[in-house]
C-alpha positions as CSV (number, residue, x, y, z in Angstrom):
1,M,5.5,15.5,17.9
2,S,8.4,13.5,16.8
3,N,10.2,11.6,13.8
4,E,13.9,10.3,15.8
5,N,12.1,7.3,17.1
6,N,11.0,6.0,13.8
7,P,13.7,6.8,10.9
8,R,13.1,4.7,8.7
9,L,12.1,5.0,5.1
10,R,8.2,4.4,4.3
11,L,6.9,3.7,0.7
12,M,3.1,4.5,0.7
13,G,0.6,2.9,-1.8
14,V,-3.1,4.2,-1.9
15,F,-5.0,1.5,-4.0
16,K,-9.0,1.5,-5.1
17,S,-10.7,-0.9,-6.5
18,P,-11.5,-0.5,-10.1
19,P,-15.2,-0.9,-10.9
20,G,-16.7,-4.3,-11.5
21,V,-14.4,-6.2,-8.7
22,S,-15.6,-7.7,-6.0
23,R,-14.4,-7.0,-2.2
24,D,-13.1,-10.5,-1.8
25,E,-11.2,-10.8,-5.1
26,Y,-10.0,-7.1,-5.1
27,I,-8.0,-8.2,-1.2
28,R,-7.5,-11.6,-2.7
29,E,-5.1,-10.9,-5.5
30,F,-3.6,-7.9,-3.6
31,R,-2.4,-10.7,-1.0
32,S,-1.3,-12.5,-3.6
33,L,0.6,-9.3,-5.2
34,I,2.2,-8.7,-1.9
35,D,3.1,-12.4,-1.3
36,R,5.2,-12.1,-4.9
37,I,6.6,-9.1,-3.9
38,V,8.4,-10.2,-0.8
39,A,9.5,-13.9,-1.8
40,V,11.8,-11.1,-4.4
41,P,15.7,-12.4,-2.9
42,L,15.9,-8.2,-3.0
43,A,12.7,-7.5,-1.2
44,A,13.6,-9.9,2.0
45,K,17.3,-8.1,2.3
46,H,15.9,-4.6,2.2
47,L,12.2,-4.3,3.3
48,L,11.8,-4.4,6.9
49,K,8.3,-4.6,7.4
50,Y,5.3,-4.8,4.8
51,E,1.4,-3.8,5.9
52,M,-1.8,-4.0,4.2
53,A,-4.8,-1.9,5.2
54,V,-7.7,-2.6,4.2
55,S,-11.2,-0.2,4.1
56,N,-14.2,-1.2,6.1
57,S,-17.3,0.4,6.2
58,N,-17.5,0.3,10.0
59,A,-17.2,3.9,10.8
60,N,-19.0,5.3,7.7
61,S,-22.1,6.2,9.8
62,A,-20.3,8.0,12.2
63,L,-18.3,9.5,9.6
64,A,-21.1,10.8,7.5
65,K,-21.8,12.9,10.9
66,M,-19.0,14.7,10.6
67,S,-19.1,15.2,7.2
68,V,-15.8,13.1,6.0
69,P,-16.7,11.1,3.0
70,S,-16.0,7.6,3.0
71,P,-15.6,5.1,-0.1
72,E,-19.3,3.6,-1.3
73,G,-18.9,0.5,-2.7
74,E,-15.1,0.2,-3.3
75,V,-11.8,-1.0,-1.7
76,T,-9.0,0.8,-0.7
77,V,-6.0,-0.8,0.1
78,I,-3.1,1.1,1.8
79,I,0.3,-0.4,1.9
80,T,3.1,0.4,3.5
81,A,6.6,-0.8,2.8
82,E,9.8,0.3,5.6
83,A,13.5,0.0,4.7
84,N,16.3,1.6,5.9
85,K,17.2,3.9,3.6
86,H,16.2,5.8,0.3
87,E,18.7,4.1,-1.4
88,D,17.6,0.8,-0.5
89,M,13.9,1.2,-1.2
90,I,15.0,3.2,-4.3
91,E,16.8,-0.3,-5.8
92,L,14.2,-2.6,-4.8
93,M,11.5,-0.3,-7.1
94,N,13.9,-1.1,-9.8
95,E,14.6,-4.4,-9.4
96,P,13.8,-5.8,-12.9
97,S,11.1,-8.8,-11.9
98,L,9.2,-5.7,-9.9
99,V,9.1,-3.3,-12.5
100,Q,7.8,-6.8,-15.0
101,L,5.5,-7.7,-11.7
102,A,3.9,-3.4,-11.5
103,K,3.5,-3.9,-15.4
104,E,1.4,-7.5,-15.3
105,V,-1.2,-6.0,-12.0
106,N,-2.1,-3.0,-14.0
107,T,-5.0,-4.6,-16.2
108,P,-7.6,-5.3,-13.8
109,P,-8.7,-7.2,-11.2
110,L,-5.9,-4.2,-9.7
111,A,-5.4,-2.3,-12.3
112,I,-2.9,-0.5,-9.6
113,G,-1.5,2.0,-12.6
114,T,-5.8,3.6,-12.9
115,H,-7.0,3.9,-9.4
116,S,-4.1,3.8,-7.6
117,F,-1.1,6.6,-6.6
118,M,2.3,6.0,-4.6
119,F,5.2,7.6,-2.8
120,L,7.8,7.7,-0.7
121,A,6.6,9.6,3.2
122,D,7.7,11.3,5.8
123,F,6.4,10.7,9.1
124,E,6.0,12.8,11.8
125,T,4.0,10.9,15.4
126,W,2.3,12.7,18.0
127,V,1.4,10.0,20.0
128,D,3.1,6.6,20.3
129,K,2.1,4.3,23.0
C-alpha cells in the first residue's frame, strides 16, 4: 500500500441523476458542465487532470449475487479533479465564475446540490500496474 507515488490532491464528486432525467440528457448536461469548468482560465492553470466516470448496468447481475446494491434507473457520475496542492484547489473552488456556475446547475436536469456530494480525498494505492 502506498500513496507516495501520486501526491496530487484530488477533489471527488458523486452525482446521481434526479428523477425524471434520462441517462442521455444527464450525461450530455454533465459533459457540457465539465467543458465550462475546464474553460475557466484558473482551471487551466491549476487542474492537472479532470475525469468523469459514468455508471452502467453491465455488472448489475454479478453485483446482485454478491448482495451489493446497484443503482436502478438512475445514472451516477463520478468526477475526479486533480491539482498539485490544497491551495490551488481551494483557490479554484473560490473562483467567482465557478461559484456562479455551481449555483446555475443546482436545478434540473443536473440539480447537483440535491442528489450529490463532493469532497477532497486522500488516496492509497494497493495495485498500480
